[in-house]
N, C-alpha and C positions, 0 to 999 in steps of 0.2 A: 641453549648452548650456541655460541657464535662459531660459524664455520670459518676456517681459514680460506682465503681467496684461492690458494693454490691446491686445495684438496680436490680429489676426484668427486664427481657428482653422480656416479652410477648407483643403482639400487644396492649393490653389495657394500658400498662405502659406508652405509649407515648400519650395517649389521653389528651386533655385539658379540664379543668373544663367547663361544659356546653355542651360538645360534647355528642352525642348519637350514639350508634353503634348497629346494628341488630345482634342478636344471636339466637340460638335454644337451648332450654333446654328440653332434651329428646323428640325431635321431634316437640316441640311446639314453635312457634315464640315468641320472647320477644325482649326487647331492654335494653341496659345498658346506663345509663346516669351518667357520672362522675360529682358528686356534690361537691367533695372536694379533695384536695391533701395536706391537712394540717397535721402537727404533724407526718410526716412520714407514713401516711396511704393514700391509694386511696379508697375513699368511693363512691360506685356506688349504685344508685337506679336501681332496676330491674322492668321494666314496662311491663305489658301485661302478666305476669305469675300469675296463680291462687294462688300459695302458697308462693313462694320466693319473698321478696320485697326489700332486700338490701344485699350487701356483702361489707365487709370492709377488705382490703388487705394491710398488711404492705408492704411498698415499697421495703424492703429488704428480703421479704419472699423467702424461698427456697422450692423445692419439698419436700413433706412429712410434712411440718410444718402446723400449724393450722391457719385458718383465721375464722372470724366471719360471719355467715350467719343469717339473720333475716327473719323470716317467720311467717305466720299467723298474728294475731292481735298484739301480743307482745312477741313472742318467739325468742330466740337466741340460736344458737348451733354452736360449733366449727366444721369446715369442714377441711378435709385434702387438702392442696394445690396440685393441679395436673399439674401445669405449666402454665395454663391459667384460666381466669375467667370462660369461657364457660365450659371447662373440669371439673373444680372444682364444678360448679353448677350442671352439669349433674350427676356427681358421688354423690353429696349430695342429690339430688332429688331421685335418684334411691335407695340409701342406707340410707341416713340420715333421710329423712322424714318418711320413713316406720318405722325406729327405734324410732323416736320421737313420732309417733302415738302409737306404742306399749307401750312405756314408759308412755305416757299420760293415756292410757287405764288401765295399771297396777296400776298407782297411783290413778286413779278414783275408781277402784274396791277396793283398800285398804282403801280408805276414806269412802266407803259406810258402814253403820251399818249392822251387821249380824243378 
């Protein structure tokens, strides 16, 4: 099968729908399950992690571009693509979730009556 020139070349780009692969997110074991490759996106469930539950990566994404990471019960935030799903999630958890928590705490404090 001929690859398009603009497709990602990381190991997860070659996964088939339904496949699962073990990863580590900041030292904690987790697994990625590819649930869809439709509409130009690779959509992964993240299983076994306390915070991150899903990542959706455009098949043509390049380093430094944004991808969507879903976490908590219903939160979504852009993450910077670091070349692989695992590297992106590691950076997101290290930097993104702490920023998300701070943003949430700030918003909560602003919403409280004085």
